[in-house]
C-alpha positions in Angstrom: 30.8 40.2 23.5 32.1 41.3 26.8 34.0 39.0 29.1 32.9 39.0 32.8 35.8 38.4 35.1 35.4 37.9 38.8 37.9 40.1 40.7 38.5 39.9 44.4 39.0 42.9 46.6 42.5 44.1 46.8 43.9 42.9 50.2 46.6 45.5 50.3 46.4 49.2 51.3 47.2 51.9 48.9 50.4 52.8 50.8 51.7 49.3 50.3 53.7 48.7 47.1 52.1 45.3 46.6 48.8 47.1 46.1 49.7 48.4 42.7 51.3 45.1 41.7 48.1 43.3 42.6 46.1 45.8 40.5 48.4 45.4 37.5 48.2 41.6 37.8 44.4 41.8 37.7 44.3 44.0 34.6 46.7 41.6 32.8 44.6 38.6 33.6 41.4 40.4 32.3 43.2 41.4 29.1 44.4 37.9 28.6 40.9 36.5 29.0 39.5 39.0 26.4 42.2 38.0 23.9 41.5 34.3 24.5 37.8 34.9 23.9 38.5 36.8 20.6 40.8 34.0 19.4 38.1 31.4 20.3 35.4 33.3 18.3 37.7 33.6 15.3 38.4 29.9 15.4 34.6 29.1 15.5 33.9 31.4 12.5 36.8 29.8 10.5 35.5 26.3 11.3 32.0 27.2 10.2 33.3 28.7 7.0 35.4 25.7 6.3 32.4 23.4 6.8 30.3 25.4 4.3 33.1 25.2 1.8 33.4 21.4 2.3 29.7 21.0 1.9 29.6 23.1 -1.3 32.6 21.1 -2.7 31.0 17.7 -1.9 27.6 18.9 -3.4 29.4 19.9 -6.6 31.3 16.6 -6.8 28.1 14.6 -6.3 26.3 16.5 -8.9 28.8 15.3 -11.5 28.4 11.6 -10.5 25.8 9.3 -12.2 22.5 9.0 -10.4 19.8 6.4 -10.4 16.9 7.3 -12.6 14.4 5.6 -10.2 15.3 7.1 -6.9 18.0 9.7 -7.6 20.7 8.0 -5.5 24.4 8.1 -6.5 25.5 5.0 -8.5 28.7 3.4 -7.4 31.0 0.7 -8.8 29.5 -0.7 -12.0 26.5 1.6 -11.9 24.4 -0.4 -9.4 22.0 1.5 -7.1 22.8 0.9 -3.5 19.5 2.1 -2.2 17.6 -0.9 -0.8 14.3 0.8 -1.2 14.8 1.6 -4.9 12.4 0.1 -7.4 15.2 -1.0 -9.6 16.6 -3.3 -6.9 13.2 -4.7 -6.2 12.7 -5.7 -9.8 16.2 -6.5 -11.0 17.8 -8.2 -8.0 17.3 -12.0 -8.0 16.1 -13.2 -4.6 16.6 -16.6 -3.3 13.3 -18.0 -2.1 13.1 -20.3 0.8 10.7 -23.2 0.9 8.3 -21.2 3.1 8.4 -18.2 0.8 7.8 -20.4 -2.2 4.8 -22.0 -0.5 3.3 -18.6 0.2 3.9 -17.5 -3.4 2.4 -20.6 -4.8 -0.7 -20.2 -2.5 -1.3 -16.7 -3.7 -0.9 -17.8 -7.3 -3.4 -20.6 -6.8 -5.9 -18.2 -5.5 -5.5 -15.9 -8.4 -5.4 -18.5 -11.1 -8.1 -21.1 -10.5 -7.7 -24.6 -11.8 -10.8 -24.1 -13.8 -9.3 -21.2 -15.8 -7.7 -23.5 -18.3 -11.2 -24.6 -19.4 -12.1 -21.1 -20.4 -14.7 -18.6 -18.9 -17.2 -20.1 -16.6 -20.1 -19.1 -14.4 -21.0 -20.2 -10.8 -24.1 -22.2 -10.2 -25.5 -23.0 -6.7 -25.2 -26.6 -5.7 -28.5 -26.3 -3.9 -30.2 -25.9 -7.2 -28.2 -28.5 -9.1 -28.8 -31.1 -6.3 -32.5 -30.4 -5.8 -34.4 -33.3 -7.2 -37.6 -31.3 -7.4 -36.1 -29.0 -10.0 -36.1 -30.2 -13.6 -33.0 -30.3 -15.8 -34.4 -27.5 -17.9 -34.9 -25.2 -14.9 -31.3 -26.0 -13.8 -30.1 -25.0 -17.2 -32.1 -21.8 -17.0 -30.4 -21.1 -13.6 -27.0 -21.5 -15.2 -28.0 -19.0 -17.9 -29.0 -16.5 -15.3 -25.8 -17.0 -13.4 -23.8 -16.4 -16.6 -25.3 -12.9 -16.6 -24.4 -12.2 -13.0 -22.2 -9.1 -12.5 -19.9 -9.6 -9.5 -19.0 -5.9 -9.3 -18.7 -4.3 -5.8 -21.8 -2.2 -6.5 -24.0 -5.4 -6.9 -24.4 -6.0 -3.2 -27.4 -8.2 -3.4 -26.1 -10.1 -6.4 -29.2 -9.4 -8.6 -29.5 -10.2 -12.3 -31.4 -7.9 -14.6 -32.5 -9.6 -17.9 -35.3 -9.1 -20.4 -37.1 -11.8 -22.4 -35.3 -10.8 -25.7 -31.9 -11.1 -24.0 -32.7 -14.5 -22.6 -34.2 -15.6 -25.9 -30.9 -14.9 -27.7 -29.1 -17.6 -25.6 -31.9 -20.1 -25.0 -34.2 -19.8 -28.0 -37.0 -20.3 -25.5 -40.3 -18.5 -25.7 -41.4 -16.0 -23.1 -44.0 -18.4 -21.7 -41.4 -21.1 -21.2 -39.0 -18.7 -19.5 -41.7 -17.7 -17.1 -42.5 -21.3 -16.4 -38.8 -22.2 -15.7 -38.4 -19.1 -13.5 -41.6 -20.1 -11.5 -40.2 -23.6 -11.1 -37.1 -22.1 -9.4 -39.2 -19.7 -7.4 -41.5 -22.3 -5.8 -38.9 -24.1 -3.7 -37.4 -20.8 -2.7 -34.3 -20.7 -4.9 -35.3 -17.5 -6.8 -37.0 -14.2 -6.3 -38.3 -12.0 -9.1 -39.1 -8.4 -9.4 -40.6 -6.7 -12.5 -38.7 -3.6 -13.6 -40.5 -0.5 -14.8 -38.2 -0.1 -17.8 -38.9 -3.7 -18.9 -37.4 -7.0 -18.0 -37.1 -8.8 -14.7 -34.7 -8.6 -11.8 -33.7 -12.1 -10.6 -32.2 -12.7 -7.2 -31.1 -16.2 -6.0 -31.9 -17.0 -2.4 -30.7 -20.6 -1.9 -30.0 -22.0 1.5 -26.4 -22.5 2.5 -24.4 -25.6 1.4 -22.3 -27.7 3.9 -18.9 -29.2 3.3 -20.5 -32.3 1.7 -22.4 -30.3 -0.8 -25.9 -30.9 0.6 -28.2 -28.0 1.5 -29.2 -27.1 5.0 -32.7 -25.8 5.2 
């Protein structure tokens, strides 16, 4: 790389002895600038080379150190991973919970584990049906049997229940005519809709009015 030096015009005439001294001085300064630039370039190359050597040395040293099996970070001291995002720290480190944190955790646990779970499996039944005095006890029991067959999967958008007479007979021991009578009893006040399926059986769909905070229906 060439070095550009700014030279001024020689103020002396060629007959003057200072003319040649001035020219010699300019050449000396230019040569000095070139030497300085070469020395600077050599120093930069040496620094970069030393940096690459240091990186290679540190990489080799780190490769010999124990690493965390979860995140791959280097283990220090007694073999503890210092990476705060590592899964081993999330599961192994005991965390002191404040009262507020304990409250949130307890609330989430209560939502997941219903108080009724200790009684065993259970099925929901609409209060509008249970508290309707026009519906007989047998029809309310039939509604509970239907709700027991309700599939709450995300695909069941309208919450329908498909059941055939033999399937209902297995759990109720009721005849087909009695099952039809109980279904009609729920259908008349508007609690139940029915649709015959081509492949056999009936599709039931409960359409009860909403229930207020006191448990009574609003119609």
